[in-house]
C-alpha positions as MATLAB code, in Angstrom:
seq = 'MAKGNRKPNLSERAYEQIKDALCKGKIAAGDILSESQLAEELDMSRTPVREALRILASEGWVEIRRGIGAYVKAPSSKDMEDLYEVRCLLETLAIKTSVFNISNQEIDSLEARFRACLDSPPPDPRQFSDLDWELHELIVERCQNNYLKTILRNNYSSMKQYQLLSFEALNDIKESTLQHLNILSLMRQRDVGALADTLLAHLKWASGLIRLPQ';
ca = [
       0.077    0.073    0.138;
       2.920    2.493    0.990;
       4.120    4.367   -1.675;
       7.821    5.794   -2.591;
       9.768    6.553    0.937;
       6.647    8.262    2.971;
       6.011    6.389    6.547;
       2.914    4.264    6.168;
      -0.124    5.498    8.028;
      -1.915    3.570   10.230;
      -4.257    1.835    8.004;
      -1.407    0.873    5.835;
       0.417   -0.182    8.949;
      -2.465   -2.521   10.344;
      -3.050   -3.878    6.543;
       0.631   -4.755    6.259;
       0.734   -6.347    9.327;
      -2.833   -8.249    9.345;
      -1.482   -9.339    5.910;
       1.565  -10.788    6.829;
      -0.048  -12.630    9.503;
      -2.127  -14.353    6.971;
       0.839  -15.322    4.770;
       2.634  -16.748    7.531;
      -0.648  -18.750    9.036;
      -0.378  -16.906   12.181;
      -4.234  -16.617   11.540;
      -6.120  -19.289    9.930;
      -8.904  -19.503    7.417;
     -12.207  -19.536    9.097;
     -10.963  -17.250   11.839;
     -13.193  -14.711   12.933;
     -11.169  -10.829   12.949;
     -11.975   -9.140   15.622;
     -11.702   -5.283   15.201;
     -11.006   -4.310   18.921;
      -8.838   -7.229   19.369;
      -6.499   -6.407   16.199;
      -6.900   -2.697   17.445;
      -5.352   -3.696   20.786;
      -2.507   -6.063   19.404;
      -1.610   -3.519   16.965;
      -2.016   -0.609   19.264;
      -3.869    1.488   17.634;
      -7.861    2.505   17.067;
     -10.540    0.519   15.448;
     -10.517    2.738   12.518;
      -7.584    2.184   10.954;
      -7.733   -1.689   11.425;
     -11.412   -1.178   10.000;
     -10.120    0.048    6.558;
      -7.135   -2.540    6.521;
      -9.567   -5.168    6.640;
     -11.991   -3.463    3.980;
      -8.893   -3.722    1.870;
      -8.012   -7.172    2.528;
     -11.767   -7.843    1.576;
     -11.471   -6.203   -2.032;
      -8.165   -8.031   -2.535;
     -10.193  -11.763   -1.472;
      -8.216  -12.349    1.614;
     -11.226  -11.488    4.341;
     -15.029  -11.925    3.586;
     -17.100   -9.257    5.518;
     -20.950  -10.191    6.518;
     -23.110   -8.719    8.125;
     -23.997   -9.755   11.815;
     -20.749  -11.924   11.434;
     -17.616   -9.340   10.878;
     -15.110  -10.163    9.022;
     -13.687  -13.683    8.704;
     -10.476  -14.918    6.929;
     -11.579  -16.737    3.444;
      -9.863  -20.397    2.697;
      -8.165  -20.234   -0.671;
      -9.863  -22.315   -3.259;
      -8.209  -25.342   -4.810;
      -9.287  -23.684   -8.251;
      -7.211  -20.649   -7.182;
      -4.292  -22.446   -5.970;
      -4.154  -24.114   -9.461;
      -4.402  -20.973  -11.417;
      -1.586  -19.530   -9.226;
       0.837  -22.533   -9.378;
       0.192  -22.979  -13.433;
       1.695  -19.492  -13.524;
       4.167  -19.502  -11.297;
       5.593  -22.788  -13.122;
       5.646  -21.022  -16.360;
       7.347  -17.648  -14.962;
       9.637  -18.960  -12.684;
      11.225  -21.828  -15.204;
      11.693  -18.618  -17.560;
      12.821  -16.800  -14.937;
      15.920  -19.068  -13.821;
      17.322  -19.031  -17.702;
      18.743  -15.800  -17.265;
      19.094  -15.316  -13.353;
      21.053  -18.155  -12.948;
      23.804  -16.125  -14.281;
      23.264  -13.652  -12.056;
      23.492  -15.136   -8.991;
      27.192  -16.055   -7.278;
      28.572  -19.397   -6.126;
      29.008  -17.323   -2.545;
      25.102  -17.288   -2.651;
      24.834  -20.927   -3.482;
      27.161  -21.696   -0.993;
      25.036  -20.083    1.405;
      21.961  -21.051    0.648;
      23.566  -24.840   -0.096;
      24.898  -24.966    3.819;
      21.540  -24.200    4.932;
      19.658  -26.751    3.178;
      22.127  -29.307    4.281;
      21.462  -28.272    7.665;
      18.273  -29.079    7.431;
      18.732  -32.406    6.719;
      19.868  -33.073   10.652;
      17.681  -34.015   13.413;
      15.558  -33.082   14.701;
      14.324  -31.197   11.355;
      13.611  -27.219   11.328;
       9.902  -26.151   12.022;
       7.834  -25.913    8.909;
       7.622  -22.042    9.137;
      11.314  -21.671    9.088;
      11.684  -23.898    6.335;
       8.933  -22.269    4.475;
      10.761  -19.100    4.725;
      14.564  -20.590    3.999;
      12.502  -22.084    0.654;
      11.081  -18.430   -0.271;
      14.656  -16.951    0.057;
      15.649  -19.469   -2.793;
      12.876  -18.966   -4.957;
      12.532  -15.308   -4.658;
      16.166  -14.902   -5.631;
      15.632  -16.755   -8.891;
      12.586  -14.165   -9.460;
      14.781  -11.034   -8.336;
      17.744  -12.082  -10.378;
      16.067  -12.487  -13.482;
      16.414   -9.665  -16.754;
      12.585   -9.677  -17.165;
      11.139   -6.676  -15.294;
       7.646   -7.355  -16.498;
       7.926  -11.219  -15.050;
       9.290   -9.832  -11.939;
       6.371   -7.540  -11.690;
       3.266  -10.187  -12.048;
       5.301  -12.550   -9.607;
       5.908   -9.661   -7.065;
       2.027   -8.864   -7.003;
       1.192  -12.643   -6.251;
       4.396  -13.354   -3.349;
       1.564  -13.045   -0.995;
      -0.567  -15.859   -2.080;
       2.207  -18.142   -3.010;
       4.099  -17.799    0.175;
       0.399  -18.819    1.546;
      -0.221  -21.488   -0.622;
       3.851  -22.829    0.221;
       3.250  -22.972    3.856;
       0.371  -24.899    3.260;
       2.239  -27.414    1.488;
       5.059  -27.535    4.166;
       2.734  -27.942    7.076;
       1.034  -31.074    4.892;
       4.569  -32.669    4.861;
       5.551  -35.375    7.626;
       8.842  -34.639    6.979;
      11.135  -32.334    4.812;
      13.907  -34.452    3.556;
      12.373  -34.726    0.272;
      11.991  -30.955   -0.286;
      15.323  -30.265    0.950;
      17.226  -32.785   -1.398;
      15.163  -31.421   -4.349;
      16.620  -27.974   -3.252;
      19.998  -29.155   -2.743;
      19.669  -30.465   -6.605;
      18.571  -27.083   -8.067;
      21.251  -25.626   -6.171;
      23.714  -27.847   -7.333;
      22.908  -27.465  -11.256;
      22.792  -23.504  -10.727;
      26.372  -24.009   -9.637;
      26.788  -25.755  -13.214;
      24.604  -23.153  -14.762;
      23.068  -26.091  -16.902;
      20.129  -23.809  -17.552;
      18.170  -26.974  -19.635;
      18.271  -29.462  -16.800;
      17.957  -26.381  -14.074;
      14.673  -24.892  -16.049;
      12.935  -29.160  -15.763;
      14.350  -29.297  -12.796;
      12.818  -26.282  -10.955;
       9.594  -27.054  -12.770;
       9.008  -30.752  -11.596;
       9.651  -29.362   -8.108;
       7.136  -26.568   -8.031;
       4.777  -29.596   -9.549;
       5.778  -31.796   -6.861;
       5.037  -28.749   -4.021;
       1.969  -27.931   -5.082;
       0.821  -31.455   -5.250;
       1.305  -31.295   -1.271;
      -0.774  -28.586   -0.763;
      -3.659  -29.577    1.885;
      -6.491  -26.430    1.443;
      -8.602  -25.826    4.740;
     -11.673  -27.952    4.788;
];
């Protein structure tokens, strides 16, 4: 919401913090959003919270019903399928140029952190989701197609929400970790063809793990 370098107003701050909680699963689908409780947690009046919820409703994150108030909408299977279809196409295109703009030092760092995920006990799903997101965001942000970056940036919030759902459906994260290590190995080799194919297979695998709230 906030533009440029100006300080966000209270409704923008409420919007960003509530949306962040939605993306990270701190607020679950079906939860009723109390204006007074949110205002207390965010240390502000109910007016900016009400405006933030109105904007989130316009974006499809929450639904406002008379007599009930605002509650978190559950993402639909169709929404998820449509978004992952676009993500698969664009992210595999992005990696064809971004792979040449990611240093070996960055690959080394990510590789070490993913290898640590093979230790017992495994990391919390939310922590692993953050690491996974860091790699995929790097792939997008280092590509040379600005239109592609804009499209994916506009959908980052929904992508992160679905991604967290996929990790929470896992009994363990070993397979996902091994797939990420394979992607990083191919990045180091700058093997664009194999890298694009492997990334596509990984994204399709991840989309199949998502268990949407009933």
